[in-house]
C-alpha positions in Angstrom: 0.0 -97.2 -45.2 -3.7 -97.8 -45.3 -6.3 -95.9 -43.2 -9.6 -97.2 -41.8 -12.5 -97.1 -44.2 -14.7 -94.1 -43.3 -17.7 -95.1 -41.3 -21.2 -94.2 -42.3 -21.8 -90.5 -41.8 -25.1 -91.2 -40.0 -23.3 -93.0 -37.2 -22.6 -90.8 -34.2 -19.0 -89.9 -33.5 -17.9 -91.7 -30.4 -14.7 -89.7 -29.7 -13.2 -86.4 -30.8 -9.4 -86.2 -30.4 -8.0 -82.7 -30.3 -4.3 -82.4 -30.9 -2.4 -79.1 -30.7 0.6 -79.3 -33.1 3.8 -77.3 -32.9 6.7 -78.5 -35.0 5.7 -82.2 -34.8 5.4 -83.1 -38.5 7.1 -86.5 -38.2 4.7 -87.6 -35.4 1.4 -86.7 -37.2 0.8 -89.6 -39.6 1.7 -92.4 -37.2 -0.5 -90.7 -34.5 -3.5 -90.4 -36.9 -3.1 -94.0 -37.9 -3.1 -95.0 -34.3 -6.4 -93.2 -33.6 -8.1 -94.6 -36.7 -7.1 -98.1 -35.6 -9.0 -97.8 -32.3 -11.2 -100.9 -32.0 -15.0 -100.4 -32.5 -14.8 -96.7 -32.2 -15.9 -94.0 -34.6 -13.4 -91.2 -34.1 -12.7 -87.8 -35.5 -9.2 -86.1 -35.2 -8.9 -82.4 -35.0 -5.3 -81.3 -35.7 -4.7 -77.6 -34.7 -1.4 -76.2 -35.9 0.1 -73.6 -33.6 2.3 -71.6 -36.0 4.7 -74.4 -36.8 7.8 -73.8 -39.0 8.7 -77.4 -39.8 6.0 -78.2 -42.4 3.5 -79.4 -39.9 0.8 -77.1 -41.2 1.2 -78.5 -44.7 1.2 -82.1 -43.4 -2.0 -81.4 -41.5 -3.6 -80.2 -44.7 -2.4 -83.3 -46.6 -3.9 -85.6 -43.9 -7.2 -83.7 -43.9 -7.5 -83.9 -47.7 -6.8 -87.6 -47.7 -8.7 -88.8 -44.6 -12.3 -87.8 -44.0 -11.9 -88.3 -40.2 -9.2 -85.6 -40.0 -9.9 -81.8 -39.7 -7.2 -79.2 -40.2 -7.2 -76.0 -38.1 -4.6 -73.3 -37.8 -3.6 -70.6 -35.3 -2.4 -67.5 -37.1 0.9 -67.6 -35.1 2.5 -69.6 -32.3 0.1 -68.8 -29.5 0.5 -71.8 -27.3 -1.2 -75.2 -27.0 -4.1 -73.8 -25.0 -5.0 -71.5 -27.8 -4.8 -74.4 -30.2 -7.0 -76.6 -28.0 -9.5 -73.7 -27.6 -9.5 -73.3 -31.4 -10.5 -76.9 -32.0 -12.8 -77.4 -29.1 -16.0 -75.8 -30.7 -15.5 -78.1 -33.7 -15.7 -81.3 -31.6 -18.7 -83.5 -32.6 -18.0 -86.6 -30.6 -20.0 -87.8 -27.7 -16.7 -87.7 -25.8 -13.5 -85.7 -26.2 -9.8 -86.5 -25.6 -7.2 -83.8 -25.7 -3.9 -85.4 -26.8 -0.4 -84.3 -27.6 1.2 -85.0 -30.9 4.5 -86.5 -29.6 3.0 -88.8 -26.9 2.2 -92.5 -27.2 -1.4 -93.6 -27.0 -2.5 -96.8 -25.2 -5.8 -97.1 -26.9 -7.1 -100.3 -25.3 -8.1 -98.1 -22.3 -10.6 -96.0 -24.3 -13.5 -98.3 -25.3 -14.1 -99.8 -21.9 -14.0 -96.3 -20.4 -16.6 -95.0 -22.8 -18.8 -98.0 -22.1 -18.7 -97.2 -18.4 -19.5 -93.5 -19.1 -22.4 -94.6 -21.4 -23.8 -96.8 -18.7 -23.6 -94.0 -16.0 -24.4 -90.7 -17.8 -23.5 -88.5 -14.9 -19.8 -89.5 -15.2 -18.5 -86.4 -17.0 -14.8 -86.9 -16.6 -12.7 -90.1 -16.7 -9.2 -89.7 -15.4 -6.8 -92.5 -16.3 -3.3 -93.5 -15.5 -0.2 -92.5 -17.5 3.4 -93.4 -17.9 6.2 -90.9 -17.9 9.3 -91.4 -20.2 12.3 -89.2 -20.9 13.2 -89.3 -24.6 11.9 -91.8 -27.1 13.8 -94.8 -25.7 14.7 -95.8 -22.2 13.0 -97.4 -19.2 9.5 -96.4 -18.2 8.6 -94.9 -14.9 5.0 -95.0 -13.8 3.2 -91.9 -12.9 5.0 -89.1 -11.1 5.3 -90.2 -7.5 2.9 -87.6 -6.1 0.2 -88.4 -8.7 0.7 -92.1 -8.0 0.1 -91.6 -4.3 -3.1 -89.6 -4.8 -4.5 -92.3 -7.2 -3.6 -95.1 -4.9 -5.3 -93.4 -1.9 -8.6 -93.4 -3.8 -8.3 -96.7 -5.8 -7.2 -98.8 -2.8 -6.3 -101.6 -5.2 -9.5 -101.4 -7.3 -9.3 -100.9 -11.0 -11.7 -98.0 -11.0 -13.6 -95.8 -8.6 -16.4 -93.3 -9.3 -17.4 -90.5 -7.0 -18.2 -86.8 -6.9 -15.2 -84.5 -6.7 -15.9 -83.7 -3.0 -14.9 -87.3 -2.3 -11.7 -87.2 -4.4 -10.7 -83.6 -4.2 -7.0 -84.3 -4.1 -7.3 -85.0 -7.8 -7.2 -81.2 -8.2 -3.5 -81.4 -7.1 -2.8 -84.0 -9.7 -0.3 -82.9 -12.4 -2.4 -80.8 -14.8 -2.0 -83.0 -17.8 -4.8 -82.9 -20.4 -4.2 -86.2 -22.2 -5.2 -88.6 -19.4 -8.8 -87.4 -19.3 -11.8 -88.3 -21.4 -14.6 -85.7 -21.2 -18.3 -85.8 -21.9 -18.5 -83.2 -24.7 -22.0 -81.8 -24.4 -21.6 -81.3 -20.6 -18.4 -79.4 -20.8 -19.5 -77.4 -23.7 -22.4 -76.2 -21.5 -20.1 -75.5 -18.6 -17.6 -73.4 -20.7 -14.5 -75.6 -20.7 -11.4 -73.8 -21.9 -7.7 -73.9 -21.6 -5.5 -71.0 -20.4 -4.1 -68.2 -22.6 -0.5 -68.6 -21.6 2.0 -70.5 -23.7 3.1 -72.6 -20.8 1.0 -74.0 -17.9 -2.2 -73.4 -20.0 -3.3 -76.9 -18.9 -3.9 -75.8 -15.3 -7.1 -74.0 -16.2 -8.3 -77.0 -18.3 -7.5 -79.4 -15.5 -9.5 -77.5 -13.0 -12.5 -77.0 -15.4 -12.5 -80.8 -16.1 -12.9 -81.6 -12.4 -14.7 -78.7 -10.8 -17.7 -79.0 -13.2 -17.9 -82.8 -13.4 -21.0 -84.3 -11.7 -19.0 -87.4 -11.0 -15.4 -88.5 -11.8 -14.2 -91.9 -12.9 -10.6 -92.5 -11.7 -9.1 -95.5 -13.4 -5.8 -97.5 -13.0 -5.6 -98.4 -16.7 -2.9 -96.5 -18.6 -4.0 -94.4 -21.5 -0.8 -92.5 -22.5 2.9 -92.5 -22.2 4.1 -88.9 -21.9 7.5 -88.5 -23.5 9.7 -85.5 -22.6 12.3 -85.1 -25.3 15.7 -83.6 -24.4 15.8 -80.1 -25.8 12.1 -80.3 -26.8 9.2 -77.9 -26.3 8.1 -79.4 -22.9 7.8 -77.1 -20.0 10.4 -79.2 -18.2 13.0 -77.9 -20.6 12.2 -74.2 -20.1 14.1 -72.1 -17.6 13.7 -68.5 -18.8 11.0 -65.8 -18.5 8.5 -68.4 -19.9 8.5 -69.9 -16.4 6.9 -66.7 -15.0 3.8 -67.4 -17.1 3.0 -69.9 -14.4 1.6 -67.0 -12.3 -0.6 -65.8 -15.2 -2.0 -69.3 -15.5 -2.7 -69.5 -11.7 -4.3 -66.0 -11.7 -6.6 -67.2 -14.5 -7.5 -70.3 -12.5 -8.2 -68.3 -9.4 -10.4 -65.9 -11.4 -12.5 -69.1 -12.2 -12.9 -69.9 -8.5 -13.8 -66.3 -7.7 -16.5 -66.5 -10.3 -18.0 -69.5 -8.6 -18.1 -68.8 -4.8 -19.6 -72.2 -3.8 -16.8 -74.0 -5.6 -14.2 -71.7 -4.1 -15.4 -72.3 -0.6 -15.2 -76.1 -1.1 -11.9 -76.4 -3.0 -9.8 -73.2 -2.8 -7.4 -74.7 -0.2 -6.4 -77.2 -2.8 -5.7 -74.3 -5.2 -3.4 -72.6 -2.7 -1.7 -75.9 -2.0 -1.1 -76.3 -5.7 0.3 -72.7 -5.8 2.8 -73.5 -3.0 3.8 -76.8 -4.7 4.3 -75.1 -8.1 6.3 -72.3 -6.7 8.6 -74.7 -4.9 9.0 -76.6 -8.2 9.4 -73.5 -10.4 11.9 -71.6 -8.3 14.4 -74.5 -8.6 14.1 -74.2 -12.4 14.0 -70.5 -13.2 17.3 -69.0 -14.4 19.2 -66.6 -12.1 18.2 -63.6 -14.2 14.5 -64.0 -13.4 14.6 -65.2 -9.7 13.8 -61.8 -8.2 10.8 -61.3 -10.6 9.7 -64.9 -9.8 9.5 -64.2 -6.1 7.8 -60.9 -6.7 5.1 -62.5 -8.9 4.6 -65.2 -6.3 4.0 -62.7 -3.5 1.6 -60.8 -5.8 -0.4 -64.0 -6.3 -0.5 -64.7 -2.6 -1.7 -61.2 -1.9 -4.9 -62.0 -3.9 -6.0 -64.5 -1.3 -9.4 -63.6 0.1 -9.4 -63.1 3.8 -12.3 -65.5 4.3 -10.4 -68.2 2.4 -7.3 -67.7 4.5 -9.4 -67.9 7.7 -11.2 -71.1 6.6 -7.8 -72.7 5.7 -6.2 -71.6 8.9 -9.0 -72.8 11.2 -10.4 -75.8 9.3 -9.3 -76.9 5.9 -5.5 -76.7 5.7 -3.7 -74.8 8.6 -0.3 -75.9 7.4 -0.8 -74.2 4.0 -2.1 -71.0 5.7 1.0 -70.9 7.9 3.2 -71.5 5.0 1.8 -68.4 3.2 2.2 -66.3 6.3 5.9 -67.1 6.3 6.2 -66.4 2.6 4.6 -62.9 3.0 6.5 -61.8 6.2 9.7 -63.3 5.2 
C-alpha cells in the first residue's frame, strides 16, 4: 500500500481528523489510507489510543513513524472516547476538524465542497451532514435514524443545504449526538472551549451541544459523510445493558451544567435539553438490565429535580407545555 506524498509543510492544513481508538487495530491502516486519499485536501490524522489491549497502540506508533500526516497519542488507561478526543483536540492544527470513529466508513466526497462553502461564509462554524446507519459490516443500509431524518427534512425541505443560526434550527439539538457527521471551524471552537464529556458512554452529548450552541451559523446538508456501523458484540453503546447505561445521567448533568453556566443560552434552548432527557430516559429504561432498573429510575428523578423553577415555568407556559407536564407525572408518579 502506498500513502500520499507529504504536502509542503508551508501549506496550511485543511482538515484535522481526530480518531479515538479502542481495540480497533485492523481498522486503522485502511482508515488512514482513506483520509490521505481525500481529493485536494491537506489533512492531518490524530490517532488517540484509549488503553487498547489488541495492539492498537503499537499500530498507531508504526503509522505515525511511517506517515508524516499521522500523530500518535495515548491515554494512560481506558478512559473513554471523550477523554481520547479531548486529549487530541489541543493538537489539531487544521482550519477545520472532524471527529471520526475508527470502525466507521467515510464518504469523503462530502468534505471538500463543505469546506469550500465554509470558506466562502466564515461565520458558518459547524457543518452537520447526513449519515447512514448499518448493523454489522455487511447487510442493507438504512438511512439516518427515523427521528433524525424527520428533523433534517423539516429544515431542508428538499434543498441540498440550508444555513441558519441555531435559533432557526434548534431541533438539531435533539439530533442523535453523533460526533462524526460534523465538521467544525477549529479556531472558533478552540476559543469557545469545546470539549467532550468525561463519561465512558454518552460523552458525545456534551460535544454535540457545544458544537451547536456556540456556532454563529450552522450548515445542515443532505450529503452523506459517514456510515456508522454497529458491530454485534462490539463497543457501541447500543450493545451495553449494565451499569454503564447509568452514566447517561452523568453525561446529562454535565451538559446541564454547561447551560447553567450560560444563562442566555439556557433560556433559549433548555426546553430542548429536557426534551432530550425525556427521550433518552425512555430509550435507556428499555435497555438497562433488571438489576439496575431501580437505580436508573432514581437517577432520572435526581436529574429532573435539578430543573430550575423558571425553566419549568417557561416550558409550561410558552415553550413546551407537553414536556413540562410529562416531568410532573414523572415526579409525582
